[in-house]
C-alpha positions in Angstrom: 95.2 81.0 -27.6 91.4 81.2 -28.5 91.9 78.5 -31.2 93.5 76.2 -28.7 90.7 76.9 -26.2 88.0 76.2 -28.8 89.7 73.0 -30.0 89.7 71.7 -26.4 86.0 72.6 -26.0 85.1 70.8 -29.2 87.2 67.8 -28.2 85.5 67.7 -24.8 82.1 67.7 -26.5 83.0 64.8 -28.7 84.3 63.0 -25.7 80.9 63.5 -24.1 79.2 61.9 -27.1 81.5 58.9 -26.8 81.1 58.7 -23.0 79.5 55.6 -21.4 77.2 55.7 -18.5 75.7 53.0 -16.4 72.2 51.7 -17.2 71.0 53.0 -13.8 71.9 56.6 -14.9 69.8 56.4 -18.0 67.1 54.6 -16.1 67.1 57.4 -13.4 66.8 60.0 -16.2 63.9 58.2 -17.9 61.9 57.2 -14.8 62.2 60.4 -12.8 61.6 62.6 -15.8 58.5 60.6 -16.6 57.2 61.1 -13.0 57.9 64.8 -13.1 56.1 65.3 -16.5 53.2 63.1 -15.3 52.6 64.9 -12.0 52.9 68.4 -13.5 51.5 68.1 -17.0 49.2 65.0 -17.5 45.5 65.7 -16.5 43.7 62.8 -14.9 40.1 62.6 -13.7 39.4 61.9 -10.0 35.7 62.0 -9.2 34.2 65.0 -11.1 37.4 66.9 -11.3 39.9 66.7 -14.2 43.2 68.2 -13.4 46.9 67.4 -13.1 48.0 65.1 -10.3 49.8 67.9 -8.5 46.6 69.8 -8.1 44.7 66.7 -6.9 47.4 66.1 -4.3 47.2 69.6 -2.9 43.4 69.4 -2.8 43.6 66.1 -0.9 46.1 67.6 1.7 43.8 70.6 2.2 41.0 68.2 3.2 43.1 67.0 6.2 41.6 68.4 9.4 43.2 71.8 10.3 45.4 71.8 7.2 43.5 74.7 5.7 43.9 77.5 6.6 46.4 76.8 9.4 49.3 75.5 7.3 49.3 78.7 5.3 48.9 80.9 8.4 51.8 79.2 10.2 54.1 79.3 7.2 53.3 83.0 6.6 53.6 84.2 10.2 56.8 82.2 10.7 58.2 83.6 7.4 57.5 87.2 8.6 59.8 86.8 11.6 62.4 84.4 10.0 64.7 87.2 8.6 65.1 88.4 12.2 65.7 84.9 13.5 68.2 84.1 10.8 69.7 87.6 11.2 69.5 88.3 7.5 67.1 91.2 7.8 69.9 93.9 7.6 72.0 92.3 4.9 71.3 95.2 2.6 68.8 98.1 2.1 66.5 96.0 0.0 66.4 93.2 2.6 65.8 95.7 5.4 62.8 97.2 3.6 61.2 93.9 2.7 61.9 92.3 6.1 59.7 95.0 7.7 57.1 94.8 4.9 56.8 91.0 5.8 55.9 91.9 9.4 52.6 93.5 8.1 51.4 90.0 7.2 50.9 89.2 10.9 48.3 91.8 11.6 46.7 91.3 8.2 46.2 87.5 9.0 44.8 88.3 12.4 42.3 90.8 10.9 41.3 88.2 8.2 41.0 85.3 10.7 39.0 87.1 13.3 37.1 89.4 11.0 38.5 92.6 12.4 38.8 96.0 10.8 36.6 97.9 8.4 33.9 95.9 6.6 35.4 96.9 3.2 38.6 95.0 4.0 36.6 91.8 4.1 35.2 92.0 0.6 36.2 89.0 -1.7 38.6 91.1 -3.7 40.4 92.7 -0.7 42.0 91.1 2.4 40.2 87.7 1.9 41.6 87.5 -1.7 45.2 86.9 -0.4 44.2 85.2 2.9 42.2 82.5 1.1 45.1 81.6 -1.1 47.7 81.2 1.6 47.5 77.4 2.2 47.1 76.6 -1.5 50.2 78.6 -2.5 52.2 77.4 0.5 51.5 73.7 -0.2 52.2 74.0 -3.9 55.5 75.7 -3.3 56.5 73.2 -0.6 55.4 70.0 -2.4 56.0 71.2 -5.9 59.7 71.5 -5.4 59.9 67.7 -5.0 58.4 67.1 -8.5 60.2 70.1 -10.1 63.4 68.4 -9.0 62.5 65.4 -11.1 62.6 67.7 -14.2 65.8 69.5 -13.2 68.0 67.1 -11.1 67.7 64.0 -13.1 68.6 65.3 -16.6 65.5 66.3 -18.4 66.4 70.0 -18.3 70.0 69.2 -19.4 68.6 67.1 -22.2 66.4 69.9 -23.5 69.1 72.4 -23.0 71.4 70.8 -25.6 68.8 71.4 -28.3 68.2 75.0 -27.1 71.8 76.1 -27.2 71.9 76.4 -31.0 69.1 78.9 -31.0 69.8 81.0 -27.9 72.3 83.4 -29.5 70.4 84.3 -32.7 66.9 84.6 -31.0 67.5 85.8 -27.4 71.1 87.3 -27.7 72.4 85.1 -24.9 75.1 82.5 -24.8 74.3 78.8 -25.3 75.0 78.0 -21.7 72.1 80.3 -20.7 69.6 77.8 -22.2 69.6 75.8 -18.9 69.2 79.0 -16.9 66.3 80.1 -19.0 64.5 76.8 -18.6 65.3 76.7 -14.9 63.9 80.2 -14.5 60.6 79.2 -16.1 60.3 75.7 -14.6 61.6 76.4 -11.1 61.5 79.1 -8.5 62.2 82.7 -9.8 64.3 83.4 -6.6 66.5 80.4 -7.1 66.8 81.1 -10.9 67.7 84.8 -10.2 70.3 83.6 -7.7 71.7 81.2 -10.3 71.8 84.0 -12.9 73.7 86.3 -10.4 76.2 83.6 -9.5 77.0 82.7 -13.1 77.3 86.4 -14.0 79.6 87.1 -11.1 81.8 84.1 -12.1 82.3 85.7 -15.5 80.2 83.5 -17.7 77.5 86.1 -18.5 77.9 89.6 -19.8 75.9 92.4 -18.1 73.6 92.3 -21.1 73.0 88.6 -20.8 72.4 88.7 -17.1 69.7 91.5 -17.6 68.0 89.6 -20.4 67.8 86.3 -18.5 66.6 88.0 -15.3 63.9 90.2 -16.9 63.1 87.8 -19.8 62.8 84.3 -18.3 62.5 84.6 -14.5 58.7 84.4 -14.2 56.6 82.5 -11.7 57.2 78.8 -11.4 55.3 76.0 -13.0 53.7 75.2 -9.6 52.5 78.7 -9.0 51.1 78.8 -12.5 48.7 76.1 -11.3 47.3 78.6 -8.8 47.1 81.2 -11.5 45.3 78.9 -13.9 42.7 78.1 -11.1 42.2 81.8 -10.3 41.5 82.7 -13.9 39.4 79.7 -14.7 41.7 78.1 -17.3 42.7 75.0 -15.3 40.6 72.8 -17.6 43.0 73.8 -20.4 46.1 73.6 -18.3 48.6 72.2 -21.0 47.4 74.7 -23.6 47.6 77.5 -21.1 51.0 76.5 -19.7 52.8 75.9 -23.0 51.1 78.8 -24.8 52.1 81.2 -22.0 55.7 79.9 -22.0 56.0 80.4 -25.8 54.5 83.9 -25.5 56.9 84.8 -22.6 59.8 83.7 -24.7 58.5 85.5 -27.8 58.1 88.7 -25.9 61.7 88.3 -24.6 63.0 87.8 -28.1 61.5 91.2 -29.0 62.5 93.1 -25.8 66.2 92.2 -26.2 66.1 94.3 -29.4 64.5 97.3 -27.7 65.8 99.9 -25.3 67.1 99.5 -22.6 68.2 95.9 -23.1 69.7 96.4 -26.5 72.0 99.1 -25.0 73.3 97.1 -22.1 77.1 96.5 -22.3 78.6 93.2 -23.4 81.4 93.3 -20.8 81.2 91.0 -17.7 81.1 91.4 -14.0 83.4 94.3 -12.8 84.0 95.1 -16.5 86.0 91.9 -17.0 85.9 89.9 -20.2 83.3 87.2 -20.4 84.6 83.6 -20.4 84.2 81.7 -23.7 81.7 78.8 -23.7 82.2 75.4 -25.2 81.5 75.0 -28.9 79.0 72.2 -29.6 80.1 70.7 -32.9 80.4 67.3 -34.3 78.9 64.0 -33.1 75.3 62.9 -32.7 73.4 65.8 -31.0 70.8 63.3 -29.6 73.5 61.1 -28.1 75.2 64.2 -26.7 71.9 65.3 -25.1 71.2 61.8 -23.8 74.7 61.5 -22.3 74.5 65.0 -20.7 71.2 63.9 -19.1 72.7 60.6 -17.9 75.7 62.6 -16.5 73.3 64.9 -14.6 71.4 61.9 -13.3 74.5 60.1 -12.2 75.4 63.0 -9.9 71.9 63.4 -8.5 71.0 62.4 -5.0 69.2 59.2 -4.3 65.4 59.3 -4.2 64.9 59.8 -0.5 67.7 62.3 -0.1 66.3 64.2 -3.0 62.8 64.3 -1.6 64.0 65.5 1.8 66.3 68.1 0.3 63.8 69.5 -2.1 61.0 69.5 0.5 63.3 71.6 2.7 64.0 74.0 -0.2 60.3 74.2 -1.0 59.5 75.1 2.6 62.2 77.8 2.6 60.8 79.3 -0.6 57.3 79.3 1.0 58.7 80.9 4.2 60.3 83.6 2.0 57.5 84.2 -0.4 54.3 83.9 1.6 54.7 87.0 3.9 55.5 89.2 0.9 52.5 87.8 -0.9 50.1 88.5 2.0 51.5 92.0 2.8 52.2 93.4 -0.6 49.0 92.0 -2.2 46.8 93.5 0.4 48.6 96.8 0.5 48.5 96.9 -3.3 44.8 96.2 -3.3 44.2 99.1 -0.9 46.1 101.4 -3.3 44.1 100.0 -6.3 40.7 100.4 -4.6 41.3 103.7 -2.7 43.6 105.7 -4.8 43.6 106.7 -8.5 47.3 105.6 -9.1 46.5 102.5 -11.1 43.6 104.2 -12.8 46.1 106.6 -14.3 48.7 103.8 -15.1 46.0 101.8 -16.9 45.8 104.5 -19.5 49.2 103.5 -20.8 47.7 100.2 -21.9 44.1 101.3 -22.8 44.9 102.3 -26.4 46.3 98.8 -26.9 43.4 96.9 -25.4 40.9 99.1 -27.4 42.8 98.5 -30.7 42.8 94.7 -30.0 39.0 94.7 -29.9 38.3 94.1 -26.2 35.4 96.5 -26.5 33.6 97.2 -23.2 36.2 95.3 -21.3 39.2 97.2 -22.7 39.5 99.4 -19.6 39.1 96.5 -17.1 41.9 94.5 -18.9 44.1 97.6 -19.0 43.7 98.1 -15.3 44.3 94.5 -14.5 47.6 94.7 -16.5 48.6 97.8 -14.6 48.0 96.1 -11.2 50.5 93.3 -12.1 53.2 95.8 -11.1 52.3 95.2 -7.4 51.8 91.4 -7.5 50.9 89.5 -10.6 48.0 87.6 -9.0 46.3 90.8 -7.9 45.1 91.2 -11.4 42.6 88.4 -10.9 40.8 90.5 -8.4 40.2 93.2 -11.0 38.7 90.8 -13.6 36.9 88.7 -11.0 33.5 89.5 -12.6 34.7 89.9 -16.2 34.1 87.5 -19.1 36.2 84.3 -19.5 37.9 85.8 -22.5 39.1 88.8 -20.5 40.3 86.6 -17.7 42.2 84.4 -20.1 44.0 87.4 -21.6 45.1 88.6 -18.2 46.0 85.1 -17.1 48.7 85.0 -19.9 49.8 88.6 -19.5 50.3 88.5 -15.7 52.8 85.6 -16.2 54.6 87.0 -19.3 55.2 90.4 -17.8 57.6 88.9 -15.2 58.4 92.2 -13.2 56.5 93.1 -10.1 57.4 94.5 -6.6 56.1 91.6 -4.5 59.0 89.4 -5.5 61.2 89.5 -8.6 62.2 93.2 -8.5 63.5 93.2 -4.9 65.2 89.9 -5.5 67.0 91.3 -8.7 68.2 94.3 -6.7 69.3 92.1 -3.7 71.3 89.6 -5.7 73.1 92.2 -7.8 71.6 91.9 -11.3 73.1 95.0 -13.0 69.8 96.8 -13.9 68.1 99.9 -12.5 64.4 100.2 -11.3 63.9 102.8 -14.1 65.0 100.2 -16.8 62.8 97.6 -15.2 59.8 99.9 -15.4 60.4 100.5 -19.1 60.8 96.7 -19.7 57.6 96.1 -17.7 55.6 98.4 -20.0 57.2 96.9 -23.1 56.4 93.3 -21.9 52.8 94.0 -21.1 52.1 95.7 -24.5 53.8 92.9 -26.4 52.2 90.2 -24.3 48.8 91.7 -25.0 49.4 91.5 -28.7 50.0 87.8 -28.5 47.6 87.0 -25.6 44.5 88.3 -27.2 44.4 86.1 -30.3 45.8 83.1 -28.2 43.0 83.5 -25.6 40.4 84.0 -28.3 41.2 80.8 -30.2 42.5 78.5 -27.5 41.3 79.5 -24.0 37.8 81.1 -24.3 
């Protein structure tokens, strides 16, 4: 039975190699992929600023009267009450908790806008830290989805995924089909990527082990949010080096954590202990032609340009509405804990021996503390290294993306969508990822980002 199934899968792959698609499908793949790559990865100079077109576009929109800060304020405040409007607030215990956490963003925004509350709240590394980023992050999430769709919806991700499939199993212990999921997790929104992982797992195509590896190993912040991170840590002038270097380090760290406890001990059975469905075997034929045809096939099923723009703008707005209240609330609450309790001073001692051994000298403690703060919200770490050297900032800029797990977003989403992993296991993986990320980030930052 398995032999018959495998034969059919090989045959279908050979048929894909021989398939013919219209010239318009290939053209859509090439043109829209080029636009996506150009807007998100090709730095251009406008005036005295050299940056990627996406960053220039966001900066231009922010100059429109009343756009900044009011766009971010409106998105965040609406997002805080949206779970109650959509009646999704009581879907499960996680949703109930975070729906009420989102409500805190309203008084926090009012305090920031009108200058209310204790003077200490209005320091640059406190309430104003998250408040001043609202419009920038909301715009990048909203508009960025349009250009991310050019990488995903028109075949580039499918094209790259074909070449990734042959290495997924030996390196990351996941099936070939997870290559697209892994790329989507890094390139797109973590929330959509985690939802995709959960759906594929529940349909029986991922084992419990694979679902945990993909969720905790690839679902980091999106490309668009990394633009914000790069600007916060002062590495935007080296965007491509930072982006691709951080992506490689994230994937390298994952390749190691899959061989460590607890991921290595996760069971290989599927959802509800069922057997995992076999995937197609990619053998025979021209692999480049196979990749090109899969890209053309994806492009042929994609929406037309205007429908795609409208659909993805809506999705981007929904992501902003979901993310921004948590960002405002949890970031500020986290900074209160960081600055007025010893909790993260204690946690930082987990990483202090590593930062000292890696030669960070006088800044070893500050980097260790910045790493510990990523547990709250990854961008909080920039407030800790605000006055540190560019080298220290560059190290943390890489680690805060590669560590993946934090309470402002991915952890509650994983719990809500049913990824089969406990908070205890996530905490162990978080420590492992930070230690491993530091080992790679320090030499990378020294040679390429400082």
